[in-house]
C-alpha positions in Angstrom: 44.9 100.9 144.3 47.7 101.7 142.1 46.4 104.3 139.4 46.8 103.9 135.6 49.1 105.8 133.9 47.9 109.5 133.0 45.9 109.7 129.8 45.0 105.9 129.7 41.3 106.3 129.3 41.0 103.9 126.6 39.4 100.5 127.7 41.9 97.8 128.0 40.2 94.7 126.2 40.6 90.8 126.0 39.9 89.5 122.6 37.5 86.9 121.9 40.5 85.1 120.2 38.3 82.5 118.3 36.3 85.1 116.6 39.1 86.9 115.0 39.8 86.2 111.5 43.4 85.7 110.7 45.6 88.4 108.7 48.7 88.5 106.7 50.5 91.4 105.0 53.1 91.5 102.3 54.9 94.3 104.0 57.7 94.2 106.7 61.1 92.2 107.2 60.8 88.4 107.6 60.7 87.3 111.3 63.1 85.1 112.7 62.5 81.6 111.6 60.7 79.2 114.2 61.9 75.5 114.8 61.0 73.6 111.7 57.7 72.0 112.2 57.1 68.5 111.2 55.9 68.0 107.5 52.2 68.0 107.5 50.1 65.8 105.1 49.0 67.7 101.7 45.4 68.5 101.1 43.4 66.7 98.8 42.2 69.4 96.1 39.7 71.5 97.7 37.8 74.7 96.3 37.7 77.5 98.9 35.0 80.0 97.5 34.2 83.4 99.1 30.3 84.1 98.5 31.4 87.3 97.0 34.1 86.4 95.2 35.5 88.5 92.5 38.9 86.6 91.2 40.1 83.2 91.5 43.2 81.4 91.0 45.1 78.0 91.5 47.2 77.8 94.6 49.2 74.5 94.8 46.2 72.7 93.1 43.6 74.2 95.1 41.1 76.8 93.6 40.9 79.9 95.6 38.0 82.1 94.7 38.6 85.5 96.8 36.9 89.0 97.3 39.4 91.8 96.2 38.8 95.2 97.9 40.7 98.2 96.5 41.8 100.3 99.4 43.9 103.2 100.6 46.8 101.4 101.6 50.5 100.9 100.7 50.5 97.0 100.8 48.5 94.0 99.7 46.9 92.4 102.8 45.3 89.0 103.1 42.4 88.3 105.9 40.8 84.9 106.2 37.6 85.0 107.8 34.5 82.9 108.1 33.4 83.5 104.6 36.8 82.9 103.1 39.8 85.1 101.4 39.5 88.9 101.3 42.6 90.6 99.6 43.0 94.2 100.1 45.2 95.9 97.6 46.2 99.6 96.5 44.5 100.9 93.4 47.6 100.9 91.7 48.7 97.3 92.2 48.0 95.2 89.2 46.0 91.8 89.3 49.4 90.0 88.2 51.2 91.5 91.3 48.2 90.4 93.6 48.3 87.0 92.3 52.0 86.6 92.6 51.8 88.0 96.3 49.2 85.0 96.9 51.4 82.4 95.2 54.1 83.5 97.6 51.9 83.4 100.7 50.2 80.2 99.4 50.9 77.8 102.2 49.8 80.4 105.0 46.6 81.2 102.8 45.6 77.5 102.2 46.4 76.5 106.0 44.3 79.3 107.2 41.5 78.6 104.7 41.6 74.9 105.8 41.5 76.0 109.7 38.7 78.0 108.8 36.6 75.3 107.0 37.1 73.1 110.1 36.2 75.7 112.2 32.9 76.4 110.2 32.2 72.6 110.4 32.6 72.5 114.2 30.2 76.0 114.4 27.4 74.0 112.3 27.5 71.0 114.8 27.7 73.3 117.6 24.1 74.9 116.8 21.5 74.3 119.6 18.3 72.8 118.5 16.0 74.5 121.1 13.8 71.6 122.3 13.1 69.6 125.2 16.6 67.5 125.7 18.8 70.1 124.4 22.1 70.6 125.6 24.1 73.6 126.7 27.4 74.1 128.4 27.5 75.7 132.0 30.5 76.4 133.9 32.3 73.6 131.8 29.6 70.9 132.1 26.8 69.7 129.8 23.3 71.0 131.0 20.2 68.9 129.8 17.2 71.2 128.9 14.0 69.8 130.5 10.7 71.3 129.6 8.5 71.1 132.7 5.2 73.2 133.2 5.4 72.5 136.9 8.8 74.5 137.1 8.8 77.9 138.4 11.1 80.0 135.8 14.1 77.7 135.2 15.5 75.6 138.1 18.8 73.6 138.0 18.6 70.1 139.4 21.7 68.0 140.0 21.9 64.1 139.9 25.1 63.1 141.9 24.3 59.4 141.0 24.6 60.0 137.0 26.4 57.6 135.4 29.7 58.2 133.5 29.1 60.0 130.3 25.6 61.0 131.2 24.9 64.6 132.1 24.2 65.1 135.9 22.7 68.6 135.2 19.3 69.3 134.1 17.7 72.7 133.7 13.8 72.4 134.3 12.4 75.4 132.4 9.0 76.1 133.2 7.4 75.9 129.6 5.0 73.4 127.9 6.3 70.5 125.6 4.9 72.3 122.7 6.7 75.6 123.4 8.3 77.2 120.6 12.1 77.0 120.1 12.5 80.9 120.5 10.7 80.7 123.6 13.1 77.9 124.9 15.8 79.7 123.9 15.1 82.9 125.6 14.2 81.4 128.8 17.6 79.3 128.9 19.7 82.4 128.0 17.9 84.6 130.7 18.7 81.9 133.0 22.4 81.7 131.9 22.7 85.4 132.1 21.4 85.6 135.5 24.1 82.8 136.6 26.7 84.9 134.9 26.0 87.8 136.9 26.2 85.8 140.1 29.4 84.0 139.3 31.0 86.9 138.0 30.3 89.1 140.9 31.6 86.6 143.2 34.9 85.9 141.2 35.5 89.8 140.6 35.3 90.4 144.3 37.5 87.5 145.2 40.2 88.5 142.6 39.9 92.3 143.5 40.8 91.5 146.9 43.8 89.6 146.1 45.1 92.0 143.6 44.4 95.0 146.1 42.4 97.0 143.7 38.6 98.4 143.6 36.4 98.5 140.5 33.6 100.5 140.3 31.1 98.6 138.6 30.3 95.4 136.6 28.4 94.9 133.5 27.6 92.2 131.3 28.4 92.2 127.6 27.2 90.7 124.5 30.2 91.8 122.6 31.2 89.3 119.5 35.0 89.9 119.5 35.6 90.7 123.1 35.6 88.6 126.3 36.0 91.7 128.6 37.2 95.0 129.0 38.6 97.5 131.7 38.4 101.2 131.9 40.6 103.6 133.7 37.8 104.7 135.9 37.4 101.1 137.2 34.5 99.9 135.1 34.5 96.1 134.3 32.7 94.4 131.3 32.6 90.7 130.9 30.8 88.9 128.1 28.1 86.8 129.6 28.9 83.8 127.6 32.0 83.0 129.4 29.6 81.4 131.7 29.8 78.3 129.4 33.3 78.0 130.5 34.8 76.1 133.6 35.6 78.3 136.6 39.3 78.5 135.8 38.9 80.1 132.4 36.3 82.7 133.9 38.9 83.1 136.4 41.5 84.3 133.9 39.4 86.8 132.2 38.5 88.2 135.6 42.0 88.5 136.8 43.1 89.6 133.2 40.6 92.4 133.7 41.1 93.5 137.1 44.9 93.4 136.6 44.4 96.2 134.3 43.6 98.5 137.0 47.1 98.2 138.4 48.8 98.0 134.8 46.7 99.7 131.8 48.7 98.0 129.2 50.0 94.4 128.2 53.7 94.9 129.3 55.6 92.3 131.2 54.5 93.8 134.6 50.8 93.3 133.6 51.5 89.5 132.9 53.4 89.4 136.3 50.4 90.9 138.1 48.0 88.3 136.3 50.6 85.5 137.2 50.6 86.4 140.9 46.9 85.2 141.3 46.7 82.8 138.2 50.3 80.9 137.8 48.9 78.7 135.1 47.2 81.3 133.2 48.5 80.3 129.9 46.2 77.1 130.0 43.1 78.7 130.3 43.9 81.6 127.8 44.4 78.5 125.3 41.1 77.2 126.4 39.4 80.5 125.2 41.3 80.3 121.9 40.6 76.7 121.1 36.7 76.3 122.5 34.0 76.7 120.0 31.0 77.8 122.1 27.4 76.7 121.3 25.7 78.7 118.3 22.5 79.9 120.2 20.5 81.9 117.9 
């Protein structure tokens, strides 16, 4: 097994892209202009209000109420997260200069706020109501929860004759019909985590052999911002919620982390290692970014 570069003890991590806020700063030279996109339809007037907003202004006809943080920094920075727009600025920068910077970046700010609103709406729709008949994704397929006191623990049944559009997987959970939502949630999550360990262990063995590397241990993570990480000592951590995705997406994350045991970086050589076992990894990477997972709490 090729060893990581000396001193590279910091874990290499794969971000949970869909959970990261968008950031922008006023500093730095402009990037090369990309190809001109098609003109987008203007948004109807919308109010974007941060729950802890301290200031607001009109940007291209839209009210934007933002939280202002004074920080030890040299530039004005904008972060659009689930709650809205947060502006960080040095103490010596006046409000007029901050508003001017916002107007200069108005299109970026409004686009990111609109994207975040859309994502928040999708997250609301993705909340699981824990009851008989609830649906959760497992390996890319919908699984229907069936409360079945006769079941021992949780048992997955497959209906090979299911009609198109009808879920063919049913998870029979050994709970009564009057079980509390948190009981159902805990039983289903426990089953999902057991399946995650089983699947991840099998895929790690598969890709470690193909890559010619050896990992020392595999552990499950519940991180909110990382799909996985790899340490120089060969330890692999994978987010158990990857089990919601179809196998090609899981394989991408596994291959990504194991590839770090040969290249502890994200250099072109690293991506060549990933590509050697997953030639179409870009598609799986896009799935990680674009998919909204069910809200299980």
